[in-house]
N, C-alpha and C positions, 0 to 999 in steps of 0.2 A: 838806493843812491850808495854812492861811494864815500869815501873822505873827504878826498877834496871839493867834492859839490856840497857836502855838510859843512863843510870850511866857510865857501864861498856864499853860502845861505847866511851862516851866522854872521861873518862879516858885514852882510847887507842891514843888520838889524840894527834900528833905532835906538841908539843907547847912549849913555851917558859913559866918557873917556876920563879917565884918571879917578874914580870914585873912589877906588879901595884904599883899604886901611894902609897900604904901602906909597899912597899919592898925597901930594901935599906936604904941607911942613907940621904937623901935628907929632906932638911927644906922648909919650906915654907918662906913666904915675912915676913918681919917683920914688927910688929903692926905699921899702917901709913906709911907705903911706897908701893909705885907704885899703888896707890888707883884709879889714872886715869883710867889707864889699866885694873885692876881689874873691876872697876865700869863697863867701856865700853865691859868687857867681859862677865859680869853678865847680863847686859841687853839684849847681843847675845844671852844668854841661855834663856831668857823668851821671845824674839821676834821670832815667827815662821815664820814670812813672810821674815826673813833675809837667808841669805845663809848657809845652812847647815853645812859649813867649816869657821872656824875663823882660819886665817894665822897668826899665831905669830912670826915675823920673827925679827930678827937682829944679830947683830957681836957675836961671841963667847965672852963669859964671861959677856953678858948683863944683864942676869936674867932671860932668857926665861923658863928652866926649874924650876925656884924657882916661876915663876908666874903660870906654869901648875901645879906645886903643891900644891899649893894655893887654885885654881880653883877646882881640883880634891878634894881636904879636904872640901872646902864649899858644892860643889854640893855633896859630898857623904855625909856630914852632913843633907843637905835638902832631900836626899831620891833620886836623880835625876841624880846618877853617873851609867851610864849601865856597862860600862869598861874603863879602862885605861892601857895603855903600855908605859913605859918609858925606853928607849935605854939607852946602857952603855955600853962602849966601853972594857970595864974591864970585862963583864962577858959575855961568849959565845954565850948562846942562846938570849941575850935581844941585842946581835950587830949582829943579824941575819936578816936582811930585810924581808926573807920570812918568818918568825915567828909571826910576827906582826899581821897580819889579822887572822891566826887560833885563835892567843893567845886571840884576842879580840871576835871572834866569839865563844871561850870557855866560854869567863866568860859570854856573852850577853845570852848562853845557861842556 
């Protein structure tokens, strides 16, 4: 296949639109806040001997999405972000769990 055909196939894939870190009205952490967890995640992104999954958990409203936004912005700025997906209850295709992996696969392709 040629590039044009590949692009047509990819564009026809069922995926969420606007679910990446740059979409929506999320903001990152305020400068100087959450530094310990951000440093921990930064070290994790650089250590390929660690688990391939970093599990960020906590109660609702404790800043998990804000931390994830900050990390995504930083790794994108470093040219290391492959793909991102931020769920959103208020947006139909970003609240559909079946669209997470197809969306990430599309971004990676």
